[in-house]
VOTORSE-548850 format. One record per residue (C-alpha): x negated, y negated, z; residue number from 1. Coordinates in Angstrom, 1 decimal. Layout:
% residues N
+--------+--------+--------+-----+
|     c1 |     c2 |     c3 | num |
+--------+--------+--------+-----+
|      X |      Y |      Z | NUM |
...
+--------+--------+--------+-----+
This chain:
% residues 195
+--------+--------+--------+-----+
|     c1 |     c2 |     c3 | num |
+--------+--------+--------+-----+
|   -7.0 |   13.7 |    6.1 |   1 |
|   -8.0 |   11.7 |    9.2 |   2 |
|   -5.1 |    9.7 |   10.7 |   3 |
|   -4.5 |    7.8 |   13.9 |   4 |
|   -1.2 |    7.2 |   15.5 |   5 |
|    0.0 |    4.5 |   17.9 |   6 |
|    3.5 |    5.1 |   19.4 |   7 |
|    6.0 |    2.4 |   19.2 |   8 |
|    9.4 |    1.6 |   20.7 |   9 |
|   11.7 |    1.0 |   17.8 |  10 |
|   12.9 |    3.2 |   14.9 |  11 |
|   10.3 |    2.1 |   12.3 |  12 |
|    7.4 |    4.2 |   11.1 |  13 |
|    4.7 |    2.2 |    9.5 |  14 |
|    2.2 |    4.1 |    7.3 |  15 |
|   -1.0 |    2.1 |    7.0 |  16 |
|   -3.3 |    2.4 |    4.0 |  17 |
|   -6.6 |    0.4 |    4.3 |  18 |
|   -8.7 |   -1.5 |    1.8 |  19 |
|  -12.1 |   -0.5 |    0.6 |  20 |
|  -14.5 |    0.0 |    3.5 |  21 |
|  -11.7 |    0.3 |    6.1 |  22 |
|  -10.7 |    3.2 |    8.3 |  23 |
|   -7.6 |    4.7 |    9.9 |  24 |
|   -7.2 |    1.8 |   12.4 |  25 |
|   -8.3 |   -1.1 |   10.3 |  26 |
|   -4.7 |   -2.4 |    9.7 |  27 |
|   -3.4 |   -1.9 |   13.3 |  28 |
|   -3.8 |   -5.6 |   14.1 |  29 |
|   -2.0 |   -6.6 |   10.9 |  30 |
|    0.8 |   -4.1 |   11.6 |  31 |
|    1.2 |   -5.5 |   15.1 |  32 |
|    1.7 |   -9.0 |   13.6 |  33 |
|    4.4 |   -7.7 |   11.2 |  34 |
|    6.3 |   -5.3 |   13.5 |  35 |
|    4.8 |   -5.1 |   17.0 |  36 |
|    7.3 |   -2.4 |   18.1 |  37 |
|    6.9 |    0.1 |   15.2 |  38 |
|    5.0 |    3.4 |   15.4 |  39 |
|    1.9 |    3.1 |   13.3 |  40 |
|    0.0 |    5.9 |   11.5 |  41 |
|   -3.2 |    4.8 |    9.8 |  42 |
|   -4.5 |    7.2 |    7.2 |  43 |
|   -8.2 |    7.1 |    6.3 |  44 |
|   -9.3 |    7.6 |    2.7 |  45 |
|  -11.1 |   10.8 |    1.8 |  46 |
|  -13.7 |    9.2 |   -0.5 |  47 |
|  -17.2 |    8.0 |    0.6 |  48 |
|  -18.6 |    5.6 |   -1.9 |  49 |
|  -22.2 |    4.8 |   -0.8 |  50 |
|  -21.1 |    4.7 |    2.8 |  51 |
|  -17.8 |    2.8 |    2.0 |  52 |
|  -14.5 |    4.5 |    2.6 |  53 |
|  -11.9 |    4.5 |   -0.2 |  54 |
|   -8.9 |    6.5 |   -1.3 |  55 |
|  -10.2 |    7.4 |   -4.7 |  56 |
|  -13.5 |    7.2 |   -6.7 |  57 |
|  -14.7 |    4.6 |   -9.0 |  58 |
|  -17.3 |    4.8 |  -11.8 |  59 |
|  -20.6 |    2.8 |  -11.4 |  60 |
|  -19.1 |    0.1 |  -13.7 |  61 |
|  -16.1 |   -0.3 |  -11.4 |  62 |
|  -13.5 |    1.5 |  -13.5 |  63 |
|  -11.2 |    3.9 |  -11.7 |  64 |
|  -11.9 |    7.6 |  -11.8 |  65 |
|   -8.5 |    8.8 |  -12.9 |  66 |
|   -9.2 |   12.5 |  -12.1 |  67 |
|  -10.1 |   11.4 |   -8.5 |  68 |
|   -7.0 |    9.2 |   -8.4 |  69 |
|   -4.7 |   12.0 |   -9.5 |  70 |
|   -6.2 |   14.4 |   -6.9 |  71 |
|   -6.2 |   12.0 |   -4.0 |  72 |
|   -2.7 |   10.7 |   -4.9 |  73 |
|   -1.3 |   14.2 |   -4.5 |  74 |
|   -3.1 |   14.8 |   -1.2 |  75 |
|   -2.1 |   11.5 |    0.2 |  76 |
|    1.5 |   11.9 |   -0.8 |  77 |
|    1.6 |   15.3 |    0.9 |  78 |
|    0.0 |   13.8 |    4.1 |  79 |
|    2.5 |   11.0 |    4.2 |  80 |
|    5.4 |   13.6 |    3.7 |  81 |
|    3.9 |   15.6 |    6.6 |  82 |
|    3.7 |   12.5 |    8.9 |  83 |
|    7.3 |   11.5 |    8.0 |  84 |
|    8.6 |   15.0 |    8.8 |  85 |
|    6.7 |   15.0 |   12.1 |  86 |
|    8.3 |   11.7 |   13.1 |  87 |
|   11.8 |   12.5 |   11.8 |  88 |
|   13.4 |   10.7 |   14.8 |  89 |
|   12.2 |    7.4 |   13.2 |  90 |
|   14.7 |    6.1 |   10.8 |  91 |
|   12.9 |    3.6 |    8.6 |  92 |
|    9.6 |    4.3 |    6.7 |  93 |
|    7.4 |    1.4 |    5.8 |  94 |
|    4.3 |    1.9 |    3.7 |  95 |
|    1.8 |   -0.9 |    4.0 |  96 |
|   -1.1 |   -0.9 |    1.6 |  97 |
|   -3.9 |   -3.5 |    1.3 |  98 |
|   -6.2 |   -3.6 |   -1.8 |  99 |
|   -7.3 |    0.0 |   -2.4 | 100 |
|   -4.5 |    1.2 |   -0.2 | 101 |
|   -2.0 |   -0.8 |   -2.2 | 102 |
|   -3.4 |    0.7 |   -5.4 | 103 |
|   -2.9 |    4.3 |   -4.3 | 104 |
|    0.5 |    3.6 |   -2.8 | 105 |
|    1.8 |    2.2 |   -6.1 | 106 |
|    0.3 |    5.3 |   -7.9 | 107 |
|    2.3 |    7.5 |   -5.6 | 108 |
|    5.4 |    5.5 |   -6.6 | 109 |
|    4.6 |    6.2 |  -10.3 | 110 |
|    4.1 |    9.9 |   -9.7 | 111 |
|    6.7 |   10.9 |   -7.2 | 112 |
|   10.3 |   10.1 |   -6.1 | 113 |
|    9.4 |    9.5 |   -2.5 | 114 |
|   11.6 |    8.6 |    0.5 | 115 |
|   10.1 |    5.3 |    1.6 | 116 |
|   12.4 |    2.4 |    2.6 | 117 |
|   10.0 |   -0.5 |    2.4 | 118 |
|    6.7 |   -1.0 |    0.5 | 119 |
|    4.3 |   -3.8 |    1.3 | 120 |
|    1.6 |   -4.1 |   -1.3 | 121 |
|   -1.0 |   -6.7 |   -0.5 | 122 |
|   -3.3 |   -7.7 |   -3.4 | 123 |
|   -2.7 |   -4.6 |   -5.6 | 124 |
|   -4.4 |   -4.0 |   -9.0 | 125 |
|   -2.2 |   -2.8 |  -11.8 | 126 |
|   -3.3 |    0.9 |  -11.8 | 127 |
|   -2.5 |    3.0 |  -14.9 | 128 |
|   -0.5 |    0.1 |  -16.5 | 129 |
|    0.9 |    2.5 |  -19.1 | 130 |
|    2.7 |    4.6 |  -16.5 | 131 |
|    6.2 |    3.5 |  -15.3 | 132 |
|    7.4 |    3.7 |  -11.8 | 133 |
|    9.5 |    6.7 |  -10.7 | 134 |
|   10.5 |    5.4 |   -7.3 | 135 |
|   12.7 |    2.4 |   -6.4 | 136 |
|   12.3 |    1.5 |   -2.7 | 137 |
|   15.0 |   -0.8 |   -1.3 | 138 |
|   12.5 |   -3.4 |   -0.1 | 139 |
|    9.2 |   -4.4 |   -1.8 | 140 |
|    6.7 |   -7.2 |   -1.2 | 141 |
|    3.8 |   -7.9 |   -3.5 | 142 |
|    1.1 |  -10.6 |   -3.0 | 143 |
|   -1.6 |  -12.2 |   -5.1 | 144 |
|   -4.2 |  -14.9 |   -4.8 | 145 |
|   -5.2 |  -17.1 |   -7.8 | 146 |
|   -8.8 |  -16.9 |   -6.8 | 147 |
|   -8.9 |  -13.2 |   -6.2 | 148 |
|  -12.1 |  -11.8 |   -7.8 | 149 |
|  -10.7 |   -8.3 |   -8.2 | 150 |
|   -7.3 |   -9.0 |   -9.7 | 151 |
|   -6.7 |  -11.2 |  -12.7 | 152 |
|   -3.6 |  -13.2 |  -13.2 | 153 |
|   -2.8 |  -11.2 |  -16.4 | 154 |
|   -3.2 |   -7.9 |  -14.4 | 155 |
|   -0.8 |   -9.2 |  -11.7 | 156 |
|    1.8 |  -10.4 |  -14.3 | 157 |
|    1.7 |   -7.0 |  -16.0 | 158 |
|    2.2 |   -5.3 |  -12.6 | 159 |
|    5.3 |   -7.5 |  -12.0 | 160 |
|    6.6 |   -6.6 |  -15.5 | 161 |
|    6.4 |   -2.9 |  -14.7 | 162 |
|    8.4 |   -3.4 |  -11.5 | 163 |
|   11.0 |   -5.3 |  -13.5 | 164 |
|   11.2 |   -2.5 |  -16.1 | 165 |
|   11.9 |    0.0 |  -13.4 | 166 |
|   14.6 |   -2.4 |  -11.9 | 167 |
|   12.6 |   -2.7 |   -8.7 | 168 |
|   13.6 |   -5.9 |   -6.9 | 169 |
|   10.7 |   -7.5 |   -5.0 | 170 |
|    9.7 |  -10.5 |   -2.9 | 171 |
|    6.3 |  -12.0 |   -3.7 | 172 |
|    3.7 |  -14.4 |   -2.3 | 173 |
|    1.3 |  -16.1 |   -4.7 | 174 |
|   -1.3 |  -18.4 |   -3.2 | 175 |
|   -4.4 |  -20.4 |   -4.2 | 176 |
|   -6.8 |  -18.3 |   -2.2 | 177 |
|   -8.7 |  -15.1 |   -2.8 | 178 |
|   -8.5 |  -11.4 |   -1.8 | 179 |
|   -8.1 |  -12.0 |    1.9 | 180 |
|   -4.7 |  -12.1 |    3.6 | 181 |
|   -3.2 |  -15.4 |    4.7 | 182 |
|   -0.4 |  -16.3 |    7.1 | 183 |
|    2.2 |  -16.7 |    4.4 | 184 |
|    1.8 |  -13.1 |    3.3 | 185 |
|    2.3 |  -11.9 |    6.9 | 186 |
|    5.3 |  -14.2 |    7.3 | 187 |
|    6.9 |  -12.8 |    4.1 | 188 |
|    6.4 |   -9.2 |    5.3 | 189 |
|    8.1 |  -10.1 |    8.6 | 190 |
|   11.0 |  -11.9 |    6.8 | 191 |
|   11.5 |   -8.9 |    4.5 | 192 |
|   11.7 |   -6.4 |    7.4 | 193 |
|   14.1 |   -8.6 |    9.2 | 194 |
|   16.6 |   -8.8 |    6.3 | 195 |
+--------+--------+--------+-----+
């Protein structure tokens, strides 16, 4: 998988998982607002959907291709493990996913007991709602916009319920806007990391 690294000066390793149409460096500016001194590694999705980069395939009707999701989840988890091992001097692992990146990050948490400290999920869709979470990170942030065209309120509420069933404590930001990130979401991520 393609990844790009930017060296930092503190002990935080931030893994960045972009949204649909992004690339390995798309979230570097966002990461710099949240933790300007962390080491960032952006990982680019393997899937090309009509010229648009994603982490897993969709069918023409927009539904997720679960075979692709399973394959890409396994590959991405292994890539993240490799990056963590290669940066073992960094003590805290933060996984930041936006949209499609948040979706595959949560699917990794359902499939594997990984070793991430903090997970920041900006505008996730509840992927595979029938599957419980295996992993309980110590810090979680989830965000949602009431006017988000991709995530319904019912889907978001069901996602929160799955987190509660797994005894995963989380901070959340709910706002009146759409799928784009707003300042309150960034501020909440900063506050969580500074706890």
